[in-house]
C-alpha positions in Angstrom: 63.1 -13.0 41.3 62.1 -14.7 38.0 58.7 -14.0 36.5 56.4 -17.0 36.4 54.4 -17.9 33.3 50.8 -19.0 33.7 50.2 -22.6 32.7 46.8 -23.3 31.1 45.4 -26.7 31.8 43.6 -28.6 29.1 40.3 -28.1 30.9 40.7 -24.3 31.0 41.5 -24.2 27.3 38.4 -26.0 26.5 36.2 -23.5 28.5 37.7 -20.6 26.7 37.0 -22.2 23.3 33.4 -22.8 24.2 32.9 -19.2 25.3 34.2 -17.9 22.0 31.9 -20.2 20.1 28.9 -19.2 22.2 28.9 -15.6 20.8 25.8 -15.1 18.5 26.7 -15.1 14.8 24.8 -11.9 14.2 26.9 -10.0 16.7 30.0 -11.4 15.2 29.0 -10.3 11.7 27.6 -6.8 12.7 29.5 -4.1 10.8 31.0 -1.2 12.6 28.6 1.8 12.9 29.4 4.6 10.5 28.7 8.2 11.4 25.6 9.8 9.7 26.8 12.3 7.2 25.8 15.9 8.0 24.0 18.0 5.4 26.1 20.7 3.8 25.8 24.1 5.6 23.5 26.6 3.9 25.2 29.9 3.3 23.1 32.9 4.0 23.5 35.6 1.4 23.2 39.2 2.3 20.3 40.9 0.6 21.2 43.2 -2.4 21.6 46.9 -1.7 18.3 47.8 -3.3 16.4 45.5 -1.0 18.2 47.0 2.0 17.3 50.5 0.8 13.6 49.6 0.3 13.4 48.0 3.8 15.1 51.1 5.3 12.6 53.4 3.5 9.7 51.3 4.6 10.9 51.4 8.2 11.3 55.1 8.0 7.7 55.5 6.8 6.5 53.6 9.8 8.6 55.6 12.3 6.9 58.7 13.5 8.7 62.0 13.3 9.6 64.1 16.4 7.1 66.5 18.0 8.6 69.3 16.0 9.9 68.4 12.5 10.6 70.0 9.2 9.5 69.3 5.6 11.4 70.7 2.6 9.4 71.5 -0.5 11.4 71.6 -3.7 9.3 73.6 -6.2 9.6 74.9 -9.8 10.4 78.3 -8.2 12.9 77.0 -5.6 12.8 75.4 -2.1 10.9 76.4 1.0 10.8 74.7 4.4 7.8 74.1 6.7 8.3 73.5 10.5 5.5 71.3 11.9 4.4 71.4 15.5 2.3 68.4 16.6 1.0 70.1 19.7 -0.6 72.9 17.5 -2.9 70.5 15.7 -2.1 66.8 16.4 -4.5 65.3 13.9 -3.6 67.7 11.1 0.2 67.3 11.7 -0.1 63.5 11.6 -2.1 63.5 8.4 0.4 65.9 6.8 3.3 63.6 7.8 1.6 60.6 6.3 0.9 62.4 3.0 4.5 63.6 2.7 5.9 60.1 3.4 3.6 58.6 0.8 4.8 61.1 -1.8 1.3 62.6 -2.2 2.5 66.2 -2.9 5.2 65.3 -5.4 4.2 66.8 -8.7 1.1 68.6 -7.3 0.3 72.1 -8.6 -0.2 75.3 -6.7 -3.7 75.6 -8.3 -5.2 78.5 -6.3 -3.3 81.7 -5.6 -5.0 84.8 -4.3 -2.5 87.5 -3.8 -2.3 89.0 -0.3 -4.4 86.1 0.9 -3.4 82.5 0.4 -1.6 79.9 -1.7 -3.6 76.7 -1.9 -2.4 73.2 -3.1 -3.0 69.6 -2.2 -4.8 67.9 -5.1 -2.4 65.1 -6.3 -0.9 64.9 -9.7 -2.6 61.5 -10.1 -6.4 61.1 -9.5 -5.7 57.6 -8.1 -3.5 59.2 -5.4 -6.2 61.8 -4.6 -8.8 59.0 -4.2 -6.4 57.0 -1.9 -6.5 59.8 0.6 -10.0 61.1 0.4 -11.1 59.9 3.8 -11.5 63.0 6.0 -10.1 63.5 9.5 -11.7 65.2 12.5 -11.0 68.9 13.3 -8.3 70.0 15.7 -9.0 72.9 18.1 -7.5 76.1 16.9 -4.5 76.9 19.1 -2.5 79.2 16.7 -3.5 82.1 14.6 -3.4 82.1 10.8 -0.5 84.6 10.6 1.8 85.2 7.7 3.5 81.9 6.7 1.2 79.6 8.7 0.2 76.4 6.9 -3.3 75.0 7.5 -5.7 72.4 6.1 -8.4 73.7 3.8 -11.9 72.5 4.6 -15.5 72.5 3.2 -17.1 72.4 6.6 -16.6 70.7 10.0 -14.5 67.5 10.0 -13.8 67.5 6.2 -10.0 67.9 6.2 -8.3 65.5 3.7 -5.3 66.7 1.7 -5.6 70.3 0.6 -3.5 72.9 2.4 -3.0 76.7 2.2 -0.2 79.0 3.2 -1.2 82.4 4.5 0.3 85.3 2.5 -0.6 87.7 5.3 -2.2 87.7 8.8 -5.6 86.1 8.3 -6.8 86.0 11.9 -10.4 86.1 10.8 -10.0 82.5 9.7 -9.3 81.3 13.3 -12.9 81.6 14.4 -13.9 79.5 11.3 -12.1 76.5 12.6 -8.9 76.7 10.4 -6.2 75.3 12.7 -2.5 75.9 11.6 -0.2 73.0 12.3 3.0 74.6 11.1 4.7 77.6 9.5 7.1 78.4 6.7 10.5 79.0 8.3 12.7 79.2 5.2 11.9 80.4 1.7 8.8 82.5 2.2 10.0 84.6 -0.7 9.7 81.5 -2.9 6.1 81.0 -1.8 5.3 84.7 -2.6 6.8 84.3 -6.1 4.6 81.3 -7.2 2.6 82.1 -10.4 -0.6 83.9 -9.5 -1.9 84.6 -13.0 -4.8 82.1 -13.0 -6.2 83.2 -9.7 -9.1 80.9 -8.8 -9.9 79.7 -12.3 -8.8 76.0 -12.0 -11.8 73.7 -11.3 -11.1 71.6 -8.3 -13.6 68.9 -9.3 -11.8 68.5 -12.7 -8.4 68.4 -10.9 -9.7 65.6 -8.7 -11.0 63.7 -11.7 -8.2 64.3 -14.2 -5.2 65.4 -12.2 -2.3 67.2 -13.8 -3.5 66.3 -17.3 -6.3 68.9 -16.9 -4.0 71.5 -15.4 -1.3 71.1 -18.0 -3.8 71.4 -20.8 -5.5 74.5 -19.4 -3.1 76.2 -16.9 0.4 75.4 -18.1 2.1 78.2 -16.2 1.2 76.9 -12.7 4.1 76.3 -10.5 4.4 72.9 -8.8 6.1 70.8 -6.2 8.9 68.6 -7.4 9.5 66.8 -4.2 8.4 67.1 -0.5 10.8 65.5 2.0 10.9 65.2 5.8 14.2 66.5 7.0 
């Protein structure tokens, strides 16, 4: 079968011509839409290593230590380690942890040593640091005895604990009834504690240490041993 071709009559041709002419000129001239260019992608750069380190250290300061944790004291005579028990004296343990994390004890001198009694420290190398932490905390109940190696906050009366600590060089059970609440004990390096320089006894003036810091001690008591760094393990 042969395919048939459609025959356009003159009338039909005229109608098609009119339809083409009837399209609005604006539509006929409208240019094709072009895609909107996308802004270039912003490449996120990783922070430099020192920023990461600072952020990690800040997060570590905010993170509380376990219920039992250790602190290493590197001193001019060698290292010793304190084991802290939060349940012994919760408020004291928390304050001690905060002070260590803030670097409070770094550079501090062992300014009072009474042989066969106590080693005392906890006035900062910098007077500004001592002032920063001068707000006292409330007392904890005494749950442990002040035995050899126990570490305890020094006080000047009820609810006056701030930063000063002492380590017992013997069993000092008579301090228990006076409200001195141990929060930890020396578990390594007690021999180091016992070798700290005792030659000045109780001569250093605590008020002058508070006002002048290590400058006063270096001028007048140069042989005092000191803490190089205190670190939570």
